C-alpha positions, 0 to 999 in steps of 0.5 A, a space after each residue: 110150121 117149121 118156121 115157127 118151130 125154128 123161131 121157138 128153138 132159137 128163142 129158147 137157146 137165147 134165153 138159156 145163153 142169157 141165163 148162163 151169162 148171169 150165173 157166171 156173173 154171180 159166181 165167177 171166182 176170178 178177178 177178170 170179167 168173162 169173155 162174153 161182155 158184148 152180150 151181158 146186160 148193162 148192169 153186169 158190164 157195170 159190175 165188172 167195170 167197177 170190180 176191175 177198177 177196184 182191182 187195179 187200184 188195189 194193186 197200185 196201193 190206192 186203198 181208198 179208191 179201191 174200197 169205193 170201187 168195190 163198194 160200187 161193184 157190191 151194190 150190183 152183186 152183194 154176194 160176189 165172194 172175191 169182191 167181199 174178200 178183197 174189200 175186207 182186206 182193204 178195210 184192214 189196211 185202212 184200219 176200218 176193222 169193224 167193217 173188215 170183220 162184218 165183210 169177212 164174216 158175211 163171206 164166211 156165212 155165204 161160203 163156210 168153206 172159204 179158207 182164205 176168209 177164215 185166215 184173214 179173220 184170224 189176221 184181223 184179231 192178231 193185229 197189233 195196229 188195233 188193240 181193240 181187235 187184238 184177241 189171240 184166242 179169237 184169232 186162234 179159233 179162226 186159224 184152227 177153222 182154216 186149218 181144218 179146211 186145209 191141213 196142208 196150208 202153211 199160213 194157219 199153222 204158222 200163225 197158230 205157232 206164233 199165237 202159242 209163242 205169244 201166249 207163252 205156250 212154249 211146248 205147243 209152239 215147238 210142236 207146231 214149228 217142228 211140224 212146219 219145218 217138215 212142210 217148209 225147210 226154206 222158211 227163215 221165220 220157222 228156223 228163227 222160232 225153233 232156234 229161239 225155243 231151243 235157246 230158251 230150253 238151254 239147247 245152245 248148239 241147236 239154237 246156234 245152227 237154227 240162227 245160222 240157217 235163218 241168216 243163210 235163208 234171209 228174210 226174203 224167204 219168209 212166207 207171207 203168202 195169204 194161202 201159205 204157198 211159195 215164199 215171196 220177197 218181203 219187199 213185195 205186197 203182202 196180203 196174208 200178213 200185213 207189215 205194220 200189223 204183225 208183231 212177229 214180222 215187224 220185229 223180224 224185218 227190223 232186227 234180222 238184217 243180213 249179218 257181216 262177218 262175226 262169230 255167230 256164237 256171240 251174236 246168237 244170245 244177243 239176238 234171242 235176248 232181244 226177241 225174248 224181251 220184245 215178247 215180254 213187253 208186247 204181252 204186257 201191252 196187248 194181252 187182254 184175253 
């Protein structure tokens, strides 16, 4: 009798362990497979093999190969949040904006608290690479949603400031960028935008100091982190703000190289006039809201 009871208890424990393994597979938020690979069902092992291959390809910049591997992983687990998130980003990099919108939209349906998904949808609708998807008002709504989910995150606030500036809502933009300065005093883009707005309003002395600070910090301190965390060098992989897609980052990286020795008072109006003309031109080309 005791032998039967022992076998029954062992069987129950085995079933419970298998169930826990499958739950981990469906909900695991990280990028690596669980350590219990040896006891996982074959389809779970296959999922993690495809997912890890996709991650490796993504980090190597192999966009098409990464998409193929993520798609294979999602066939086995269609609701895996990390796989949906990263394939959405890869679709954006491949200019497959409709697929990116569908994938990231599904992620927000699965998890309405996914701040990062709303940030990427905001990026998608504020990307100059695809004018059919350039809708600042839609972008604004997604970034506002991300902001509501996490009011301490830099990225949504920064993008809301850029949208306000693009839409020529200078007062709104100045309020946002001044608020951002309280959050991050080592971000060159924030100083540049405040300086530009000061220049626009005739506050020349403030604009000079802001541009000096911009050059002191350098472009490598511009925060491009997808979640608005610590700044990373502009030459590194950028997830949250894609070079070639972001109209502000495109201009900044192309025009704010480290200066030589010259009078900043002479350089300041030239830099801001060029940026002002750039904004006017881009508004004419892209603004269809």
